[in-house]
C-alpha positions, 0 to 999 in steps of 0.5 A, a space after each residue: 645433866 640438868 642438875 650438873 649444868 645448873 650448878 655450872 650456871 650458878 658457879 660460872 659467874 663467880 669463878 673469879 672469886 676463886 682466884 685468891 683462894 687458889 693462889 693461897 692454897 692450890 697453886 703448885 709450881 710443879 703441878 699440872 695446873 700451875 696458875 689460876 688461868 689454867 684452873 679457870 680454863 679447865 673448869 670453863 672447858 668442863 662447863 662447856 662439856 656439861 652444858 652441851 651434853 645437857 642441850 643434846 640430852 646426853 650424859 657424861 662419863 667420868 674416868 679415873 686416871 
């Protein structure tokens, strides 16, 4: 977790720089993440999960859906 949490700490301040590339390449009106705000919220929520797991000394499990 320390490695992943460290990556999040580096990426979080630069999240806004992904707005233009998201709008150009990833925005999909029929998808489940249709706006940059929804994308940023998802990443931020996962950043909080990773940060809290690191703080508690836990791991996380990724499940393929």
